[in-house]
N, C-alpha and C positions, 0 to 999 in steps of 0.2 A: 283487600284485592284491588279495589278501586284506586287506593293511594299508590300501590305499586305500579298500576298501569299509567297513572299520571306521571309518576317519577320516571318511568321508562320512556314515555312520550317526550317529556322535557329533556332528558338526556339525548334522545335521538335527534330532536330538533337542534340542540346545542352542538352536537357533533356534526350534523349536516350543515349548519350555518358556518361552523369553523372550516369544514371542507370546501364550501363554496368560497369563503374568503381567501383560502389558501390557493385554490386551483383556478379560480376565475377572477382573481383580483385585477389582473391586467384588463380583462374584458369590461369589468365594472368601471375601472378608471377611464377606459376609453369611452364608454357610454356617458359617464358624467362629463367628460371633456366635450363630447359632441353636444350635450345639452347646454353647457356653458358657452361654448363657441361653436355655433352651428356651421360656420364656414370652414372649419378644419376638415381635412380629408380623412375619411375612414381608414383605419389600418387594415391593410391586406395581409394575406398569408405570407407573401413574398417579403414585405417590409418587416413583418414580425420575425421571419427567419434571419433576415439581414441584421436586424437590431440585436438578435440573440447571439450574433457572432458566428453563425454557422453558414458556410458556403462551400461549394465544391472546390473553388479555387483555393480557399483557405486550407482545405484538407490536403489538396495536391501539393500545396506549397511546402508542407512539412516533410515531404519526401525528397526535397531538393538535395540534401546532404548525403543521400544514399549513394548516388552515382558521383564519384569524385570528378571535379572539373578544375582544370588549370585556369589561371587568370586570362591567358590568351583565348582559350575557348569561351570563357564567359564574355569577354569583350566582343568576340565574333558573333555570339548569339545575341548579345544586346544590340549590336549594330544592325543585325538582320531584323530584330523585333522593331527597332526604330524605323527601318525602311518599310515594314509592314504597317506602321502607324500605332504601335504599342509602346508608349514611352514611360509607363510606370515602372518603378523599381522592382515591384513584386512580380512583374511578368516574366523576368528571367528565372526566378525560383519556380514559378508555376510551370513554365515550359520544361525546365529540367526535371521537375517532379512528375510531369505527365509522361516522360520517357520511362519512368519506373512503374507508374500506376497502370498505364494502358496495356503493356504486355501481360500484367497479372490479370487484368479484366478480360482480355482476349483468351487467356488460358482457362479462366473460370468458365467463360462462355463455351469454349470447346469441350470442357469437362462435363458441363451440365447438359449440353445438347447431344453429347455422345459422339462427336466427331473425333475426339481423342482416342476412342477405342479402335478406329479404323487403322490408323498408323500413328501410334503415339509419338515417336521421335520426330517424324516429318511434320505432323500437325502442330505440335508444341514449338518446334523450331520456327515454323512459319509464323506462329502467333507472336513469339518473342521478337523475331526480326521485324515483322510489320509494326508491332507496338513500339519498338525502339526507333525505327526510322519513319514511322507515320507522322509524328509532329514535325520533322524536318521537311517532309514533302508538303505537308499542309502549310507550313510557314513559307516555303518557296512559292507555292501557288498564291498565297495572299500577297506576297511581295510583287509578283508579276501582275496580279490583278490591279493592285494599287498603282503600280508604275504605268500600266496601260491607261488608267483613268487620268493620271497626271499628264501623260503625253497627249491624250485627246483633248483635255481641257485647257492646255497651255495657250493655244491661239486666242481663245475667248478672253482669257485673263489678260493677255497682252493687249488686246484691243481696248478693253476698259482702262488699262493702265496708261495706254497712249492718250486716250481721251482725257484722263485726269491730268496728265502732264501738260498736254496742249491747252487745257483750261486754266493753267497757271499754278497748279500744285507741284510741289517738289516730288522727287522719287519716293522719299519716305512717306509723305502724306498720301501720295497716290497708292502706295502699297497698302496703307491702312484702309483707305476707302475701298480699294478693290477687294481686300479680304473680308470686308463687312458686307459689300453688295452681292458678291457671288458665293456667299457661304452656303446657300441652298442648292445652287446650280453646280458648283464645283467644290464640294466640301473638302476633298483631300488636298487639293492645291491651296485652297484658302487657309486650311489648317497649317500648312507649311509656311505660308506667308505670315500668318499670325505669329508663328514662332520667330520668324525673322524680325518682326516688329518688337516682340518682347526682348529679344537679344539686343536690339538697338537701344531700347529704353534702359536696359541694364548697363549700357555703357560700352558695348563692344563696337569696334569700327565697322563701317558699312561693308567693306570688302570681306571681312571675316564672316559676317552674318550670311552673306550671299554664298560664300564658299561652303559654309556649313549646310546651307540649303541643298547645294549640289551633292554633298556627301550623304545627307539624309535620304534623298530621293534616289540617287544613283541612276538617273535618267540622262541619256546622252544629250537630248535637246535642252534640258535644264542646265547641264554643264556648259553647253555652247552659249546659252543665254547669260550665265554668270560671267563667262570669259568676255563676252561682248560688253557687258555693263562695266566690268573692271577696266577694260581698255578705253571705253568711252569716258570714264571718269579720269583716267590717267592722262589721256590726250586732249581732253576738253571738247570732244565732239558732242553733237546733239543726242541726248538720251532718247527723245521721242522718235527721231528718225531711225535710231538703232533698233528700238523695239518694234517699230512698224516694219522694218526690213526683215527682222527675225520672224515676225508673225507671218508675213507673206511667204517666207522660205518654208516655214512649217506647213502652211497650207499646200504649197507646191509639193512638198515631200509626201503629204497625206494623199494627194491625188495620184502621185507616182506609185505609192504603195498599193492603192486600190487597183490601178491599172496592172501592176505586177501580179497581184493576186488573181485578177481576172485572166491574165495570160497563162497563169499556172494551172488553171482549171482544165485546159485541154490535155495536159500531161497527166493530171490526177484522175481524169476520167478513163484513162486507158485500162487501169486495173479493174474497176467494176465492169467495164465493157467486156473485157476478155474473160473474166471469171464468172460473171453473173448474167449479163445480157446476151452475149453471143451463144452460150450453151442452150439457153431457153429458146433463143431465136432459131438455132439449128434444129432443135427438137420439134418445134412447131412446123418449120418449113420442110425439113427433110424427113420427118417422122412418117407421114403417110406414104411417101415414095418408098421408103425402106420397107414398110409393111407390105406394100403391093409387090415389090421385088421379091421379098421372101416368099409370099404366096405363089408367085409365078414360078420360082425355082423349085418350090416344093411339089407343084403339080407337074413340072417338067421331068423331074427325076423319079416319079412314081412308076 
């Protein structure tokens, strides 16, 4: 009896040790690595999931081929994603796959929550439509948000670029220095300038790199800047004066836009005044008088 208990205990310990080695091997290796190299960062759950090859973007990417897309549509989507700041090749597949996954998720939410039972055709049609068009609206909003940041940060970037050029640097060297110095203050525009620097290092002409900058951003003030730089290089005028003039023009336009927005407030206030403020004001001012008149007429006709 005692021998059988010992054998059973030995087999149990052996199986338990094998299970620990199989299921907790990564954790043990991580602990050993931390003991050997204390400065190494501990592995988090997110890093473990990423190293295992699982991600939501990877799952959505596999549904790219479900919705057929022509080459022209893919090019348009890729151009819009670049304008929003997403330059990876997989972003197009993720975007197209999300237009298939999101409608299904919304339909499942409507089914689980019970909204589909109210009006099945209408609810599921709305879920499919919103799920299919939602990524396009989100992408358009991201593009406008990024373009607004580029438009607001361009005068500051031009000021530093003028200082670099007047200090003796060339336009290419000033672009490099500006993209490095303002990377935290204006990350979107400095990112685009860094792409310009990389294209120039790859051997592309300067005019082509700046034209690509205007195409990637699709901002009117950046297009004007690129046109002025190309003309200054063709006619041999001073680049520093050109940039300073353009920067002053942008600041003047910004002041004019603020004044225009302030002038529009009087027109925009008409609707809340008429529909919200005036009715409540009339109720407070004329309400007691109407009540008194009603009481007077009621006693008069008795």
